N, C-alpha and C positions, 0 to 999 in steps of 0.2 A: 693603340699606341701606349697605353699604360702598361706597366710590367705586371700584368694580371696574373701570370703564371711564373712560378719559380722553377718549373720543370727543366728549362734549358740550362739552369745553373747548378742544379742539385747534385750532378755527378761530381762536382768539384768539392763537395762538402761531406763531412762525416755524418752518417745517418744512424739513428738509434734503431729503427726497424730493420729487418732483413730486406735488402734491396729487391730480392726476388718477390717478396710478399708485396712490396710497394708496386712493382711492375705489374704483378698479377691483378692488383686492385685497379690499376689504370686500364688494363686490358678489359677487365669486366665492365668498367665504366663506359668505355667506348662501344663495347658490344651492346650495352644497354641503350646508349644513345642511338645506335643504328636501328634498334628495334622499335623506336618511337614511331607510332603511326604517321603516315605521310600527311594526313589531314591536319594532325596537330602541328607538324613542322610547318605546313603552309600557313596556318594561323599565326604561328610564332614569327615567321618571316614577315607576314603582313603587319604584325605589331611593330617589328623593328622598322619596317618601311615607313609606317605611319608616324614613327617617332621623329622622323627627319622633317624639318621645316625650312621654308625660305621666306624671309620677311623683307619687304622692300620699304625703305623710308627715304623719300627724296631720291637722291642719286646714289644711295648706298644700298647694297644688298647684303643681308646677313644670312649666311647658310649655317644651319644648326643641326646637330644630330644628338640624340640622346638614347639611352637604353637603361633598363633596370640593372642589367648585369654590369654595364660600364659604370653605373652609378653617377652619371654626370650628364651635362648638357653643354656641348661645345659650340661656339659660334665663330664664324670667320667673316670679318667685315671687309668691304671692298676698297681698292685704290684705283689705278688707271691703265697701266701699260702691260702688255703681255710679256711675262718673263720667259725664261727657257724651260722651266720645269713646273710640275704640278705639286701642290701642297696636299699631303694626305690627310684624310679625316678618318677617325676611328669608327669602325662598324663592328658589330658583334654578330657572330653566328652561334650555333648551338654549343660550341665548345671552346671558342677562342676569339681573340681580337684579330682583325686583319685591317688593312688600310685601303681606303678608297679615296680617290681624288674628287675635288668639288665637281668637275665636269661629269665624271661618272655618276656621282650622286644625283646631280640634276637630271641626267638622262634616265636614271632609274625612276625618278619621280615624275617623268613625263614632261619636264620643263622644255621650253623652246631653246633653240641654240642662241636666241637673242641674249640669253643669260651669260653666254661665254665672255662677253665684254666685262660684265660685272665680276666674274670669276677672275679674269685677268687683272682687274683692279686690286683684288685682294692679294694676289701674288706680288704685285708691284709694291704694296705696302710692306710686305715681309722683306723684300729686297732692300727697300729704303731703310728699314730698321737695321739690317745687317751693315749697310753702308755707314749709318750713324755709329754703330758699335765699332766698326773698323777705324773710324775717325779718331777714336780714343787710343789707338795703338801708339805707344810712345816711341820716339826715335832714339831715346837714350837706352843704351844697352845695359847700363848699370843703374842701380837704385840711386835716385837723386831725390832726397826728401824735400829740401827747399821750403820748409814750413808746412809741408803737407803730411803731417804725422797721422798714423793710424792708431786708434784707441781700441783695445780689446776689452770688451765687457767681461767682468768677472761674474759670470752667471752662477746661480746656485747649481750645485753638482747634479741635481735631478735632471737638468737640461742637457747634460753631456756625459760626465764621468760615470754617473750611476747607470746610464743606459749601456755603456760598455760593460759594466759589471754584471749585466743580465745576459751575458754571452752564452751561458750554458743552456738556457731555455728560451732564447730569443725566437727561434722557430722550432716547433715540436720535434722534427726529425734531424735537426742540424746542431752542431756544436761550433760556435763561432770563435771560441776563446783563442784558438791557435792563430787565428787571423789578426788578433789584436795585439800580438806580441811585437816587440821592437817598434813601439809607438805606432801600432796599427799597420806596419809594413808586412807583418807576418814572419814566418820562419824563413831563414836563408835558403837559397838554392845554390850550393857550391858548384854544381855541375855547369852552371851557366856563367859563373865568374863573380867578380866583385859587384856588389850593388843589386843582386838579384834576390827577390823574396817572393814567397807565396802570398801575394797581396790579393785580398778579396775585392771584387768590383764595388762593393758597398762600403768600403773603408775610407772613402775620400774625406769625409767630415773630420774624423780625428787626425788624419794625415795633414790636412790643410791647417787645422787648429795649431798643431805643433810647429808648423812653419811660421805662422803669423806671430806666435809668441816670441820668435827669435829674429823677426824681421828688423833690419836696421832703422826703419822709419817708425817703429813702434814707440809710442810715447805713453806716459802714465798720468798725464794731466788732461782730463777730458775737455777742458776749456781751450786747450791748444790744438786739439785734433781737427782734422778736416774729413777724416773717414772713420767710420765706426763699424767694427766687425762684431757680429753677434754669433758666438760659437754654440749654436743650437744644433744638436745632432738629430735633425728632423727625420732623416731617412731611417736611422736606427729606431726612432720612436715609432715610425710606421711599421717597420719590419716585425717588431715584437707583437703586433696585433693582427697581422695579415691572416693568419690561419687559426685564430682563436675566436671562440664564440663570445664576443663582448659587444656591448652597445656602442653606438656612435658617440655617445656622450663620453664614454671611457676613452675612445680613440682620439677625441678632440681635446681632452682635458689638458694635456701638457701644452698644446698649441695655444689654447686660450689663456693659460697661466703665463706663457711667455709674453703674449700681447699685454696682459695686465702689468707684468713686470716692466716691460719697455716703456709703457705709458707713464710710468713714475720717474723715468730718467729725463733729466733736463735736455740732453742733446737730441733725444727723440722728439720731444715737444717743439724744439726750436725749428726744425725743418720737416716735421711730419715724417721722419724716417727716410727722406730722400738721399741723405748722405750715409745711409746704413747699408751693409751688405750681409747677406746670409748665403752660406754654402750648403747645398743639399745634395746628398749622394745617391739620390734615386731620381727617376724621371718625373717631369713636371706633373704628369697625369695623376701620380700617386698622392699629390697634395691638393687636388682640385675636386674633391668630392662635393657634389651638391645634393644628390639624392642617392639612396641605396646605402651600401655598407663598405665599399672598397676604399681603402686609404683614409686620409684625413682631409679636412677642408682648410688647412693652414693657409694656402695661397688664395683661397676664396674669401678670407676675412678681409674686410675693407682696409684695415690698417696695414696689411701686407702688400698693398698695391704699389706704394712708392719705393720701397727698398729695392736694390738690385739683388736679383736671385741668380746665383751661379749654380747650374745644374748639369748633370751628365747628359741630359736630354731636355731641351727647352720646348716650350709650346710656341709655335711659329708666329702667332698673332698676339703675343704678350711682349711688348717692347722692353720691359724690365727683366725678362728672362734672358739669360745669356748662357749658351752652351760652353762647357769647358771639358777638356779630355777626361775620359775614364782613366782611373789609375791603372797603369800596367804593372808588370812584374819587375821592371827595371827602375831602380832608385839610385842614381849615381851620387857619389860623394864628392867627386872632383872632375875637373876638365879631362884629366887623364883617363878616368873611367869611361867618359863619353867617347873620347878619341880612340881608345882601344876597341870599343864596341863598333864604332864606325868602320874601322879598318877590318874587323872580323867579318862584318856582314857585306861590305862592298867587295871583299875578295872571296866570299862564300861561293862554292860550286853549286849552281842551281840546276839540278838534274831533272826537275819536274817543270813542266810548263805551268800547270794549274793545280791548286789544291783548295779543298773546302773542308774546314773543321766546323762541324755543326750537327744538327739533327733535322729530320723531316718534321713537318707539321701536318700530320694526316688529318687532324680535326679542323684545319683552317683551309677552307675551299679556295681562298684567294692566294694562298702561299705558293711561291714558285720553287720552293726548296726541293720538292720531290722531282720536278722536271730537271733542275740543275744536277741533282744526284744521279738521275738516269743518264743525262748527257755525259757526266763525268765518268761514270762506270762503263758506259759503252765505248769510251775512248781508250780504255785500258788496253784493248787489243791493238791500238795504233801507237805503239812505241811508249806505252805508259805515260801518256800526255797529261793525265789528270789523276789525282789521288784524293779519295774521300776518307776523312777521319771521322768516324761515327761517334759523336759525343754522347748519344743516347745509350750506348753500350759501355760507357766508361772510358772511351778512347782519349778523352781530353782531361782525365783526372790529374795527370801530371803536367804542370806548366811547361817543363822542358820538352815534352813530346810535341806540344803545339808550336813552341818557338822553333824547334829544330825542323819541323815540317815547313814552316813559313820561310826559314832560312834557305831551304833547298828548293824553293818554288819561285818562279818568275811572277806569277799572278795569284792572288788569293780572292776567292769569291766571298762577297759580303752581302748576302740577301737579308732583308728584314726578317726578324723572328717574332718574339712577343711584342716587340716595339721596333721602330725603324733603326734606332742607333744600336751599335754593337761594340762591346769592349774589344772584340776580335779585330775591329778596324784598326785600333791603335796597336794591338799586338802585331798585326801584319806590317804596319808602317815601320815600327821600330825594329822589325826583322828584315827590312829592305824588300818586302814583298809588295808588289804594286796591287792596291785594292781594286776590285771590280765591283762597282756599285750599281744598284738597280732601282734605288729610291733616292731622290735628291735630299730627302729629309734625314738620311743616314749620316750625311756629313755637310752637304753644301749649304743647308739652311741652319746649321747648328753652331759651328765653331769659328766665328769671325776673327778671333784674336790668334788662333793657332793654325788655321788652314787658309790658304790664299783664295781669293775670289775666282781665279783662273784654275778650276779644278782639273783641267787637262794636264797640268804640270805634274800631278801626283796620282792620278786615278784614271780608270776607264769607266765610262758610263754606258750601261745597256738598259734600254727601256724595259721594265719588267712586264709591260703589257705584250711586247713582242715575244718575250720568253713564254708568257702564259699561253699565247696563241701559237706557240711553236714556230714562229717566223724566223727565229735565229737559233743557231747552235753556238752557244757561247764559247765552247772549247775551240771549235773550228774558226770562229771569228778571231780569237786571241792568237791562234797560230799564224795569222796573216800580219801581225804587228811586227815591224822590223826590229832587228837587234839594236839599231841606233836609237829608235824610239824608246825601247825598254831601258837601255843604258842611261839615256837622258833623264827619264823619269826617276830611275833608281838613284842616280847621283843627286837629284834635287831632293828626294825624300831623305836620303842619308845625311847629306851635308847641310841642307837648308831647313828641313822640318824636324828631324829626329830630336835634336836637343830640346826643342820647345814643346815636345809631346810627353816628356817624362817628368815626374816629380822627384827632385832630389831628396835625399834624407834630411832630417831636421838640422843636421850640422853641415850640410853641403857647402862647399867653398868653390863656387864657380866664378871664374873671372872672364874667360873667353866666351862663355855661352850663357844664354838665358834659358832656364828650364820652364816648364809649364806654369809653375807657381810664380816665378819672377815676371813672366809676361802678364799674368793676371794682375799682379799688384801694380806693375807699371801702368797698365791700361786703366785700372781703377784710379790711380793717382792723376792720370791725364784727364780722366772724366771729371774729377773733383776740380781741377784747374779750370776746365771749360765751363763748369757749372758756376764757378765764382765769377768768371768773366762776363757771363750773361745775366747774372743776378741783378 
């Protein structure tokens, strides 16, 4: 579930080495892995198997899994009622992360089915967290401060601006500088119209920072504030160390300095950080290192337990983790920009039934991508029902290629990749393409403020285990969905969801709509109000 590999994203970025040389190195690596003696692989799997534990205390079961390569030890604690879906737990094989549900994990470890009730309890806890998060959604469509001001800490530049300044060598083979232009929106994409930019998926932190600085509820007296925003670019801090041979002390240095700085602030000491919010532009797993070397341990530091953490992918059993949308390429400036785009995509001719923009995961045994690609390609002889855009060969380098494909497709396949969430989910939604999901953690357990609890309004769910066992042909299944059902879902996506899934530019003037940022701020303000009423 951690974004352990940058491979699925690197085709969108500028590389310093020759791409062919990089590809050849990867091929050599996989060939080497396949030559590892079977006995060694068996021992390796036994090690991973033995790293999973189930601890029972009273009426609570804690299911944990750890791995040296994952560099962490994750636990899921129980609640009571069986929900609709399973919560994935990260497992490691010899080349990548894949997802396994608690039930599957227990069966692998030879546990009895009596444990299923405890597993169901854990899922119930997660669903109750999401209901709590949804209770903070404000009914007010416009910002109403009412004494609930937000204070923006003026952090030393090393915690944010200086990180952006390291864009040339943040990752050895990538140059991020072009993605930080235009207040981190990236370079414009004139072909797609007003408000379209080449936004990188990890640019959320500076984008959000710019918006908060201009929020109407921002105040400059910390003694009058109800909410405190900490503009730490923790995702960029992590990114610069991912592929460099440095110690864990070096990776954690800035996080520890941040905690030391915050503890000197009076507002932090007053409520132990409970009224503070941090926005992190990478997945939760990247900030939860306990052992090993991947990521930092920012969110494992005790002082970071209380603040609200807004992430593009939350950890399902962390109540103060809240998922917020990945940044897309669309950043409207006005209501007219949104309405013009709504009209364009609702009237778009959708000549394809299904599309999938992505790449296979040949090193991940549990991945269903190869099966989906095969089903998609085999349907090409049947009226070109499905189109596969291979991102591994550079097919997704240009954002307009992806958006145009989604605009001409009825359904967009969104299987998990290196982690369950996908930026592509939001690209498909803002293109009016109905997402087909295979893992509830891709969306249903993630975005309580931006996506409805009734997921059937905007998506189609297919159990990935049925795909893995080839019990269902997804393309053939989608062919059976009626035109009325498709039209109803698309209208809901375009008119009800789309405005709230995009981040307007820093000077956006939206009156009819709430964008993703406005929804976040309104929900945070509502939470502050309810905290005060129960204090």
